[in-house]
VOBA-1610 file (N, C-alpha, C; in pm, whole numbers, padded with zeros to 5 digits, always signed):
BEGIN
Unk-01286+01173+01024Unk-01233+01050+00967Unk-01328+00934+00999Unk-01359+00855+00900Unk-01437+00734+00922Unk-01340+00616+00939Unk-01388+00516+01011Unk-01305+00399+01040Unk-01375+00273+00990Unk-01294+00175+00953Unk-01347+00050+00901Unk-01283-00067+00976Unk-01356-00175+00980Unk-01308-00295+01046Unk-01198-00359+00961Unk-01086-00393+01024Unk-00971-00450+00953Unk-00982-00603+00955Unk-01080-00652+00881Unk-01099-00795+00870Unk-01115-00862+01005Unk-01066-00984+01017Unk-01088-01064+01137Unk-01006-01018+01256Unk-00915-00923+01236Unk-00843-00868+01351Unk-00937-00789+01441Unk-01042-00733+01379Unk-01136-00651+01454Unk-01089-00509+01477Unk-00967-00475+01433Unk-00919-00338+01450Unk-01009-00240+01376Unk-01022-00122+01430Unk-01091-00013+01362Unk-00984+00083+01308Unk-00965+00082+01176Unk-00858+00162+01115Unk-00917+00273+01030Unk-00843+00380+01019Unk-00887+00493+00937Unk-00897+00449+00791Unk-01007+00486+00725Unk-01023+00441+00587Unk-00924+00507+00493Unk-00867+00619+00534Unk-00751+00677+00464Unk-00631+00655+00553Unk-00538+00572+00507Unk-00416+00550+00581Unk-00303+00632+00519Unk-00180+00599+00556Unk-00064+00676+00508Unk+00039+00578+00452Unk+00067+00588+00322Unk+00173+00511+00260Unk+00305+00584+00275Unk+00405+00520+00335Unk+00524+00593+00378Unk+00648+00571+00292Unk+00632+00525+00169Unk+00749+00513+00083Unk+00798+00651+00039Unk+00710+00730-00016Unk+00751+00858-00074Unk+00810+00955+00026Unk+00772+00942+00152Unk+00820+01036+00254Unk+00942+00982+00327Unk+00990+00864+00287Unk+01090+00792+00365Unk+01223+00863+00380Unk+01279+00915+00269Unk+01416+00963+00276Unk+01512+00846+00288Unk+01635+00874+00322Unk+01732+00766+00340Unk+01776+00704+00208Unk+01853+00597+00218Unk+01906+00530+00100Unk+01794+00475+00014Unk+01796+00509-00115Unk+01695+00459-00207Unk+01562+00531-00197Unk+01552+00631-00111Unk+01426+00704-00094Unk+01434+00843-00155Unk+01324+00917-00143Unk+01323+01056-00189Unk+01388+01141-00080Unk+01483+01223-00120Unk+01556+01302-00020Unk+01536+01452-00037Unk+01434+01492-00115Unk+01412+01634-00139Unk+01306+01691-00045Unk+01290+01631+00073Unk+01195+01681+00172Unk+01270+01708+00301Unk+01246+01823+00359Unk+01308+01854+00488Unk+01251+01762+00595Unk+01338+01721+00689Unk+01293+01633+00795Unk+01177+01693+00874Unk+01182+01823+00895Unk+01075+01888+00970Unk+00941+01878+00897Unk+00944+01883+00762Unk+00820+01870+00685Unk+00767+01728+00693Unk+00858+01631+00692Unk+00815+01492+00707Unk+00734+01476+00836Unk+00790+01527+00945Unk+00723+01515+01074Unk+00591+01593+01074Unk+00590+01710+01012Unk+00470+01792+01008Unk+00357+01721+00934Unk+00392+01658+00821Unk+00292+01585+00743Unk+00234+01469+00823Unk+00320+01394+00888Unk+00275+01279+00966Unk+00191+01322+01086Unk+00233+01430+01154Unk+00157+01480+01268Unk+00019+01529+01224Unk+00013+01594+01109Unk-00115+01643+01057Unk-00209+01527+01030Unk-00154+01419+00977Unk-00238+01301+00949Unk-00299+01247+01078Unk-00217+01237+01183Unk-00268+01189+01311Unk-00374+01285+01364Unk-00348+01414+01353Unk-00444+01515+01398Unk-00579+01501+01328Unk-00575+01460+01199Unk-00698+01447+01122Unk-00763+01308+01137Unk-00706+01225+01221Unk-00769+01098+01252Unk-00709+00976+01186Unk-00600+00991+01111Unk-00534+00876+01049Unk-00466+00793+01158Unk-00493+00662+01158Unk-00428+00577+01258Unk-00363+00453+01197Unk-00356+00447+01062Unk-00295+00331+00996Unk-00181+00379+00908Unk-00060+00334+00937Unk+00059+00378+00866Unk+00131+00256+00808Unk+00152+00260+00677Unk+00211+00147+00606Unk+00353+00181+00563Unk+00448+00105+00615Unk+00588+00129+00585Unk+00653-00003+00543Unk+00786-00003+00534Unk+00863-00123+00499Unk+01009-00094+00529Unk+01083-00199+00561Unk+01225-00178+00587Unk+01294-00118+00465Unk+01256-00162+00346Unk+01324-00118+00225Unk+01302+00030+00196Unk+01199+00092+00253Unk+01174+00234+00231Unk+01281+00315+00305Unk+01386+00346+00233Unk+01496+00419+00293Unk+01584+00332+00380Unk+01572+00198+00362Unk+01654+00103+00441Unk+01643+00132+00590Unk+01519+00142+00634Unk+01493+00162+00776Unk+01453+00302+00814Unk+01480+00401+00728Unk+01452+00540+00767Unk+01302+00567+00779Unk+01221+00504+00694Unk+01076+00523+00704Unk+01024+00465+00836Unk+01074+00349+00873Unk+01033+00289+01000Unk+01073+00379+01118Unk+01190+00439+01111Unk+01233+00528+01219Unk+01146+00652+01226Unk+01105+00705+01109Unk+01011+00818+01107Unk+00883+00782+01180Unk+00833+00661+01151Unk+00709+00617+01213Unk+00729+00594+01363Unk+00842+00541+01401Unk+00871+00522+01543Unk+00870+00653+01618Unk+00928+00756+01557Unk+00929+00887+01621Unk+00788+00945+01630Unk+00706+00918+01529Unk+00567+00964+01532Unk+00493+00900+01649Unk+00513+00772+01669Unk+00448+00701+01780Unk+00490+00762+01913Unk+00617+00796+01927Unk+00666+00857+02051Unk+00604+00994+02074Unk+00578+01069+01965Unk+00520+01202+01980Unk+00371+01197+02014Unk+00309+01081+01994Unk+00164+01070+02018Unk+00134+00947+02105Unk+00186+00947+02228Unk+00168+00829+02314Unk+00022+00802+02352Unk-00063+00903+02337Unk-00204+00886+02373Unk-00289+00834+02258Unk-00228+00813+02140Unk-00300+00767+02022Unk-00263+00621+01990Unk-00363+00544+01945Unk-00333+00411+01894Unk-00300+00424+01746Unk-00176+00397+01713Unk-00129+00403+01575Unk-00097+00261+01530Unk-00167+00214+01429Unk-00144+00079+01378Unk-00025+00080+01283Unk+00069-00008+01311Unk+00195-00016+01236Unk+00191-00136+01141Unk+00206-00108+01013Unk+00218-00214+00913Unk+00353-00199+00845Unk+00435-00303+00849Unk+00563-00297+00780Unk+00583-00425+00700Unk+00696-00436+00631Unk+00715-00547+00538Unk+00857-00602+00546Unk+00865-00734+00529Unk+00994-00801+00520Unk+01038-00798+00373Unk+01157-00750+00341Unk+01201-00747+00202Unk+01240-00886+00154Unk+01225-00914+00025Unk+01275-01042-00027Unk+01426-01047-00011Unk+01478-01162+00022Unk+01621-01174+00050Unk+01705-01138-00073Unk+01653-01166-00193Unk+01730-01135-00314Unk+01711-00991-00360Unk+01630-00913-00287Unk+01606-00771-00318Unk+01551-00751-00459Unk+01465-00840-00503Unk+01405-00826-00635Unk+01255-00812-00624Unk+01203-00707-00690Unk+01059-00683-00697Unk+01018-00682-00844Unk+00917-00757-00883Unk+00843-00855-00806Unk+00919-00987-00799Unk+00861-01084-00730Unk+00917-01219-00731Unk+00887-01284-00865Unk+00954-01394-00893Unk+00934-01467-01019Unk+00871-01603-00991Unk+00802-01655-01090Unk+00735-01784-01075Unk+00834-01895-01041Unk+00958-01878-01081Unk+01060-01982-01058Unk+01126-01970-00921Unk+01096-01863-00847Unk+01160-01843-00717Unk+01110-01945-00615Unk+01200-01987-00528Unk+01165-02075-00416Unk+01155-01990-00290Unk+01055-02017-00209Unk+01040-01938-00087Unk+01160-01955+00006Unk+01226-02069-00003Unk+01345-02092+00080Unk+01458-01997+00044Unk+01456-01944-00079Unk+01556-01846-00121Unk+01511-01703-00095Unk+01380-01679-00097Unk+01327-01543-00086Unk+01293-01506+00058Unk+01227-01598+00130Unk+01189-01571+00268Unk+01226-01690+00360Unk+01354-01724+00371Unk+01391-01827+00468Unk+01359-01776+00610Unk+01336-01867+00700Unk+01291-01828+00834Unk+01388-01735+00906Unk+01519-01761+00893Unk+01614-01675+00963Unk+01612-01533+00908Unk+01581-01520+00779Unk+01570-01388+00717Unk+01446-01314+00770Unk+01335-01384+00777Unk+01213-01322+00830Unk+01237-01274+00973Unk+01295-01359+01056Unk+01318-01325+01196Unk+01417-01210+01210Unk+01518-01208+01124Unk+01617-01099+01128Unk+01551-00965+01102Unk+01460-00960+01002Unk+01400-00831+00966Unk+01287-00791+01060Unk+01227-00886+01126Unk+01133-00850+01232Unk+01208-00778+01343Unk+01323-00830+01381Unk+01403-00766+01486Unk+01452-00628+01443Unk+01497-00616+01317Unk+01542-00486+01267Unk+01428-00385+01267Unk+01310-00428+01222Unk+01195-00338+01216Unk+01152-00296+01356Unk+01148-00390+01449Unk+01112-00356+01587Unk+01209-00253+01644Unk+01337-00271+01614Unk+01437-00176+01664Unk+01418-00038+01601Unk+01396-00034+01470Unk+01374+00094+01402Unk+01249+00165+01453Unk+01144+00088+01475Unk+01016+00144+01517Unk+01012+00178+01666Unk+01100+00114+01742Unk+01103+00138+01886Unk+00982+00084+01958Unk+00927-00027+01908Unk+00809-00088+01968Unk+00838-00235+02001Unk+00749-00297+02077Unk+00770-00435+02119Unk+00698-00536+02030Unk+00599-00490+01954Unk+00521-00581+01871Unk+00472-00508+01746Unk+00484-00573+01631Unk+00437-00517+01504Unk+00291-00556+01484Unk+00206-00459+01458Unk+00065-00491+01437Unk+00047-00580+01314Unk+00105-00538+01201Unk+00089-00614+01077Unk+00223-00631+01008Unk+00269-00754+01001Unk+00391-00787+00928Unk+00350-00843+00791Unk+00405-00784+00683Unk+00368-00826+00550Unk+00488-00879+00472Unk+00463-00982+00391Unk+00562-01027+00294Unk+00558-00929+00177Unk+00674-00878+00136Unk+00676-00769+00038Unk+00661-00817-00107Unk+00673-00945-00131Unk+00642-01006-00261Unk+00577-01140-00230Unk+00518-01203-00332Unk+00459-01334-00304Unk+00435-01413-00432Unk+00444-01546-00419Unk+00405-01641-00522Unk+00310-01742-00459Unk+00196-01765-00524Unk+00096-01853-00465Unk+00142-01998-00459Unk+00245-02031-00535Unk+00300-02168-00529Unk+00364-02197-00394Unk+00386-02092-00313Unk+00445-02109-00181Unk+00340-02142-00074Unk+00215-02147-00112Unk+00106-02156-00016Unk+00123-02268+00086Unk+00154-02387+00040Unk+00154-02504+00129Unk+00290-02532+00194Unk+00387-02447+00168Unk+00517-02465+00233Unk+00499-02443+00384Unk+00539-02539+00464Unk+00515-02531+00608Unk+00613-02441+00681Unk+00728-02416+00621Unk+00832-02339+00692Unk+00783-02199+00727Unk+00731-02126+00630Unk+00687-01989+00658Unk+00569-01988+00754Unk+00483-02090+00743Unk+00368-02096+00833Unk+00413-02116+00978Unk+00512-02204+00996Unk+00565-02227+01130Unk+00634-02101+01184Unk+00700-02030+01094Unk+00773-01909+01135Unk+00678-01801+01185Unk+00571-01775+01109Unk+00481-01667+01151Unk+00399-01709+01274Unk+00372-01838+01286Unk+00304-01885+01408Unk+00392-01861+01530Unk+00521-01888+01515Unk+00617-01866+01623Unk+00625-01718+01659Unk+00630-01631+01558Unk+00639-01487+01583Unk+00514-01436+01654Unk+00400-01490+01617Unk+00276-01450+01684Unk+00275-01502+01828Unk+00315-01626+01848Unk+00316-01684+01981Unk+00410-01608+02074Unk+00519-01556+02018Unk+00616-01480+02098Unk+00571-01336+02121Unk+00461-01297+02057Unk+00410-01162+02074Unk+00483-01056+01994Unk+00569-01098+01901Unk+00644-01000+01821Unk+00562-00947+01705Unk+00462-01024+01664Unk+00377-00987+01551Unk+00232-01021+01587Unk+00140-00930+01557Unk-00001-00956+01589Unk-00077-01015+01472Unk-00047-00969+01350Unk-00118-01017+01230Unk-00020-01021+01114Unk-00056-01100+01013Unk+00035-01120+00899Unk-00039-01095+00769Unk+00029-01026+00677Unk-00031-00994+00548Unk+00064-01019+00433Unk+00011-01002+00313Unk+00089-01018+00191Unk+00068-00895+00102Unk+00177-00840+00052Unk+00171-00735-00048Unk+00182-00804-00184Unk+00075-00795-00263Unk+00065-00872-00387Unk+00140-00801-00500Unk+00210-00879-00581Unk+00283-00824-00694Unk+00191-00744-00786Unk+00248-00644-00852Unk+00171-00558-00941Unk+00100-00639-01050Unk-00029-00613-01065Unk-00113-00670-01171Unk-00123-00822-01164Unk-00108-00876-01041Unk-00125-01020-01021Unk-00221-01045-00905Unk-00343-00992-00909Unk-00431-01000-00791Unk-00476-01139-00752Unk-00461-01238-00841Unk-00500-01374-00803Unk-00382-01459-00759Unk-00263-01402-00759Unk-00142-01477-00724Unk-00125-01487-00572Unk-00237-01517-00505Unk-00238-01524-00359Unk-00357-01605-00308Unk-00447-01641-00398Unk-00575-01700-00359Unk-00558-01827-00275Unk-00473-01920-00322Unk-00456-02046-00249Unk-00391-02021-00112Unk-00304-01923-00105Unk-00241-01889+00023Unk-00344-01837+00122Unk-00438-01759+00076Unk-00542-01706+00165Unk-00625-01820+00224Unk-00641-01926+00149Unk-00723-02038+00195Unk-00654-02120+00304Unk-00525-02094+00329Unk-00455-02166+00436Unk-00500-02119+00574Unk-00560-02001+00580Unk-00602-01945+00708Unk-00491-01874+00784Unk-00374-01862+00721Unk-00259-01803+00790Unk-00247-01652+00767Unk-00323-01598+00673Unk-00306-01459+00631Unk-00425-01374+00676Unk-00395-01259+00734Unk-00498-01169+00787Unk-00532-01053+00695Unk-00442-01020+00603Unk-00467-00906+00514Unk-00392-00922+00383Unk-00440-00853+00282Unk-00367-00841+00157Unk-00355-00693+00123Unk-00246-00659+00059Unk-00227-00524+00006Unk-00215-00538-00145Unk-00301-00468-00217Unk-00309-00488-00361Unk-00330-00355-00432Unk-00278-00344-00553Unk-00304-00225-00634Unk-00448-00227-00679Unk-00521-00123-00643Unk-00662-00109-00680Unk-00689+00040-00699Unk-00734+00076-00817Unk-00765+00216-00847Unk-00859+00222-00967Unk-00886+00339-01017Unk-00980+00355-01129Unk-00934+00275-01250Unk-00805+00274-01277Unk-00753+00197-01390Unk-00746+00047-01356Unk-00692+00016-01239Unk-00670-00124-01201Unk-00786-00177-01117Unk-00891-00222-01185Unk-01012-00268-01118Unk-01020-00421-01107Unk-00921-00491-01159Unk-00928-00637-01165Unk-00937-00708-01030Unk-00888-00650-00918Unk-00908-00720-00791Unk-01054-00748-00757Unk-01145-00672-00816Unk-01288-00694-00792Unk-01334-00829-00848Unk-01267-00880-00951Unk-01315-00998-01021Unk-01315-01122-00934Unk-01210-01141-00856Unk-01198-01263-00776Unk-01143-01238-00637Unk-01037-01160-00626Unk-00968-01143-00499Unk-01061-01089-00390Unk-01135-00983-00419Unk-01218-00922-00316Unk-01325-01019-00265Unk-01378-01099-00354Unk-01481-01195-00314Unk-01423-01296-00215Unk-01303-01345-00244Unk-01238-01441-00153Unk-01210-01375-00019Unk-01161-01252-00022Unk-01129-01182+00103Unk-01254-01160+00188Unk-01364-01127+00123Unk-01488-01107+00198Unk-01538-01238+00258Unk-01525-01345+00184Unk-01569-01476+00234Unk-01485-01521+00354Unk-01354-01491+00351Unk-01263-01537+00455Unk-01239-01432+00563Unk-01302-01316+00551Unk-01287-01205+00646Unk-01143-01157+00653Unk-01081-01145+00537Unk-00945-01095+00524Unk-00951-00948+00482Unk-00879-00863+00550Unk-00883-00720+00519Unk-00806-00690+00391Unk-00844-00580+00325Unk-00780-00538+00201Unk-00727-00396+00218Unk-00598-00382+00191Unk-00532-00250+00187Unk-00513-00215+00040Unk-00569-00103-00002Unk-00554-00060-00142Unk-00430+00029-00153Unk-00338-00011-00239Unk-00218+00070-00261Unk-00217+00125-00403Unk-00126+00220-00427Unk-00112+00288-00557Unk-00246+00345-00603Unk-00314+00422-00519Unk-00446+00475-00555Unk-00443+00572-00672Unk-00328+00634-00696Unk-00317+00732-00804Unk-00239+00678-00924Unk-00225+00546-00932Unk-00154+00483-01044Unk-00015+00545-01061Unk+00057+00555-00952Unk+00194+00612-00949Unk+00197+00758-00996Unk+00083+00824-00997Unk+00079+00967-01029Unk-00012+01005-01143Unk-00044+00911-01231Unk-00126+00948-01347Unk-00266+00991-01306Unk-00320+00932-01199Unk-00456+00964-01156Unk-00463+01088-01068Unk-00353+01158-01053Unk-00360+01290-00991Unk-00398+01396-01094Unk-00380+01360-01223Unk-00407+01455-01330Unk-00291+01547-01359Unk-00178+01524-01291Unk-00062+01614-01306Unk+00050+01556-01390Unk+00036+01432-01434Unk+00141+01368-01513Unk+00142+01426-01654Unk+00262+01458-01704Unk+00276+01512-01839Unk+00372+01427-01920Unk+00378+01454-02049Unk+00470+01379-02136Unk+00615+01423-02117Unk+00636+01533-02043Unk+00772+01581-02015Unk+00790+01604-01866Unk+00785+01497-01786Unk+00794+01513-01641Unk+00931+01564-01598Unk+00931+01647-01495Unk+01054+01706-01444Unk+01106+01622-01328Unk+01161+01505-01361Unk+01211+01414-01259Unk+01363+01410-01265Unk+01425+01391-01150Unk+01570+01377-01146Unk+01609+01243-01210Unk+01734+01230-01244Unk+01781+01110-01313Unk+01764+00984-01229Unk+01771+00997-01097Unk+01762+00878-01012Unk+01621+00856-00957Unk+01524+00931-01008Unk+01386+00915-00963Unk+01331+00781-01011Unk+01273+00703-00918Unk+01220+00570-00952Unk+01118+00576-01065Unk+01042+00683-01074Unk+00937+00691-01174Unk+00990+00687-01317Unk+01115+00724-01335Unk+01173+00716-01470Unk+01180+00571-01519Unk+01203+00478-01429Unk+01212+00338-01469Unk+01075+00275-01489Unk+00973+00336-01431Unk+00837+00282-01444Unk+00764+00347-01562Unk+00772+00478-01571Unk+00706+00547-01680Unk+00799+00556-01801Unk+00835+00439-01855Unk+00906+00436-01982Unk+00810+00491-02088Unk+00862+00519-02207Unk+00782+00592-02306Unk+00645+00528-02332Unk+00643+00395-02352Unk+00515+00332-02386Unk+00415+00345-02272Unk+00462+00340-02147Unk+00372+00353-02034Unk+00334+00498-02010Unk+00430+00588-02025Unk+00404+00730-02002Unk+00299+00783-02098Unk+00315+00756-02226Unk+00221+00807-02325Unk+00081+00751-02301Unk+00073+00621-02279Unk-00058+00559-02257Unk-00123+00611-02129Unk-00044+00629-02025Unk-00098+00676-01897Unk-00149+00819-01907Unk-00072+00906-01970Unk-00114+01045-01985Unk-00240+01054-02069Unk-00245+00980-02179Unk-00363+00985-02266Unk-00488+00936-02193Unk-00476+00829-02118Unk-00591+00777-02045Unk-00634+00872-01934Unk-00538+00932-01866Unk-00570+01026-01761Unk-00641+01150-01817Unk-00598+01196-01932Unk-00662+01312-01994Unk-00806+01281-02034Unk-00830+01160-02085Unk-00967+01122-02119Unk-01056+01118-01995Unk-01001+01063-01887Unk-01076+01057-01763Unk-01105+01198-01712Unk-01006+01283-01713Unk-01023+01419-01663Unk-01134+01492-01737Unk-01144+01470-01867Unk-01245+01538-01948Unk-01387+01493-01915Unk-01401+01377-01851Unk-01534+01324-01819Unk-01576+01349-01675Unk-01486+01402-01594Unk-01522+01428-01455Unk-01621+01545-01446Unk-01708+01543-01347Unk-01800+01656-01327Unk-01723+01785-01305Unk-01781+01895-01343Unk-01716+02025-01327Unk-01679+02048-01181Unk-01554+02087-01160Unk-01508+02118-01025Unk-01461+01999-00945Unk-01475+01878-00999Unk-01432+01759-00925Unk-01281+01749-00919Unk-01230+01711-00805Unk-01086+01689-00788Unk-01054+01548-00834Unk-00959+01536-00926Unk-00923+01404-00977Unk-00864+01315-00867Unk-00770+01364-00785Unk-00717+01277-00679Unk-00824+01236-00578Unk-00910+01327-00541Unk-01015+01292-00445Unk-01114+01194-00505Unk-01146+01212-00633Unk-01234+01116-00699Unk-01170+00978-00702Unk-01039+00973-00725Unk-00968+00845-00728Unk-00981+00773-00593Unk-00971+00847-00483Unk-00985+00786-00351Unk-01129+00746-00323Unk-01223+00830-00365Unk-01365+00796-00346Unk-01401+00667-00419Unk-01346+00650-00539Unk-01375+00527-00613Unk-01329+00405-00534Unk-01209+00410-00478Unk-01157+00297-00403Unk-01244+00268-00281Unk-01285+00374-00211Unk-01359+00356-00088Unk-01503+00310-00110Unk-01550+00313-00234Unk-01688+00270-00257Unk-01702+00120-00236Unk-01591+00045-00246Unk-01602-00101-00241Unk-01598-00150-00096Unk-01694-00231-00055Unk-01701-00275+00085Unk-01588-00366+00128Unk-01513-00424+00034Unk-01401-00510+00072Unk-01283-00431+00125Unk-01277-00303+00094Unk-01162-00219+00131Unk-01167-00183+00279Unk-01056-00207+00349Unk-01043-00163+00488Unk-00979-00025+00495Unk-00878-00003+00412Unk-00810+00126+00411Unk-00735+00142+00280Unk-00710+00266+00242Unk-00631+00298+00124Unk-00512+00380+00171Unk-00392+00357+00112Unk-00271+00417+00167Unk-00199+00504+00061Unk-00251+00624+00035Unk-00180+00712-00057Unk-00049+00760+00004Unk+00049+00781-00083Unk+00172+00844-00038Unk+00150+00994-00035Unk+00203+01061+00066Unk+00180+01206+00080Unk+00309+01273+00123Unk+00359+01361+00037Unk+00487+01425+00063Unk+00473+01575+00086Unk+00350+01625+00077Unk+00324+01766+00101Unk+00205+01781+00195Unk+00208+01885+00277Unk+00102+01907+00376Unk-00034+01923+00309Unk-00037+01991+00194Unk-00165+02012+00126Unk-00225+01881+00078Unk-00140+01784+00046Unk-00189+01654+00002Unk-00245+01574+00120Unk-00181+01585+00235Unk-00236+01522+00355Unk-00375+01576+00382Unk-00388+01705+00377Unk-00516+01771+00404Unk-00624+01725+00306Unk-00596+01735+00177Unk-00698+01705+00076Unk-00731+01556+00072Unk-00632+01470+00090Unk-00658+01326+00084Unk-00739+01278+00203Unk-00703+01323+00323Unk-00776+01277+00440Unk-00917+01336+00448Unk-00937+01451+00386Unk-01071+01511+00382Unk-01169+01427+00301Unk-01118+01339+00215Unk-01205+01254+00133Unk-01297+01169+00221Unk-01250+01132+00338Unk-01332+01049+00426Unk-01463+01116+00464Unk-01466+01249+00460Unk-01587+01323+00499Unk-01675+01358+00379Unk-01631+01324+00259Unk-01711+01355+00141Unk-01824+01254+00123Unk-01934+01295+00061Unk-02041+01198+00032Unk-01993+01095-00068Unk-02049+00975-00070Unk-02006+00873-00166Unk-02038+00915-00308Unk-01967+00857-00402Unk-01993+00885-00543Unk-02131+00834-00581Unk-02193+00902-00676Unk-02323+00858-00725Unk-02305+00734-00813Unk-02412+00661-00835Unk-02405+00544-00921Unk-02366+00585-01062Unk-02412+00701-01107Unk-02374+00749-01239Unk-02225+00774-01250Unk-02167+00833-01146Unk-02023+00858-01146Unk-01946+00726-01145Unk-01992+00632-01064Unk-01925+00501-01058Unk-01931+00431-01193Unk-02046+00439-01259Unk-02060+00375-01390Unk-01964+00437-01490Unk-01949+00569-01483Unk-01856+00637-01573Unk-01713+00595-01546Unk-01675+00589-01418Unk-01538+00553-01381Unk-01505+00409-01418Unk-01602+00322-01409Unk-01579+00182-01444Unk-01541+00165-01591Unk-01584+00255-01674Unk-01551+00247-01816Unk-01403+00276-01843Unk-01333+00326-01741Unk-01191+00358-01757Unk-01101+00245-01708Unk-01158+00130-01684Unk-01078+00013-01644Unk-00972-00015-01750Unk-00853-00048-01702Unk-00738-00071-01792Unk-00669-00199-01745Unk-00695-00307-01811Unk-00636-00436-01774Unk-00495-00447-01831Unk-00400-00474-01742Unk-00260-00484-01782Unk-00198-00610-01726Unk-00090-00652-01785Unk-00016-00768-01737Unk+00127-00727-01707Unk+00191-00794-01610Unk+00330-00760-01576Unk+00421-00765-01698Unk+00511-00670-01706Unk+00606-00662-01816Unk+00741-00620-01761Unk+00839-00600-01847Unk+00975-00575-01800Unk+00988-00446-01720Unk+00898-00349-01742Unk+00911-00222-01672Unk+00813-00207-01555Unk+00724-00303-01536Unk+00617-00283-01437Unk+00662-00297-01292Unk+00766-00375-01263Unk+00830-00387-01131Unk+00735-00434-01022
//
């Protein structure tokens, strides 16, 4: 496993991290995984050198955080970096331009969920606390700034980040300039290349770390998405891959697959593309099977993509704007 500097925190984090939504279980999570397999997958990741785990209270309403807390207890000799998120008080993803931060992240709400997360995780301090939605119009509001300063001063939080709304990579720029934010988490993959246009440049200038999420475009970049997916009625992907998105995603993925070099793994290529960019500190794929943990973390040991491969992948850029189904 290779490690990268996590912006101005100076942490050395695994360039392949672990996104813990899909493995969460609990209320609102996927429940078709045995608890023993969850632990096995997480233990395997640690064994292979993964030390950055991204969770959130909303992932199973605390169950993902408890999974991570148990992992930390099983590996007391390892430094495991914990990143979690405060949910918006109105429980709506994404936030809206008309939302007021006083309604979405009032200080008492932030403090309440820090305490809940610390209890679930069984730790005394959260390495990275992230806002789970954001509007850049909130940048100059002093209340949230005072709140996170207080949490840091009390030692409950070491660093603070923002998880950027889907397909809105610039909806954070002014906030980053306040100097209060240590990291951003943004969708960046072969299709979603727009963070390169402005966000990454600002992050590099300000020494803010970048966490790449949704590396497989919610599944289309694994090459396994079909026009007739076998999902249960309550599977979240049904609400995201509505017909217009499903058809377009499958068609684009098939075109990409046809252009890959013979024998190339589509998921591994997707991760290699993300890691080629120097602004990236870590990428956090979700992994619900042991074979996926193995193949995804092995990407860190692969040689970088050639310039020819990168040029080909760049042609698959797909610029999108938030819509009613994008969430």
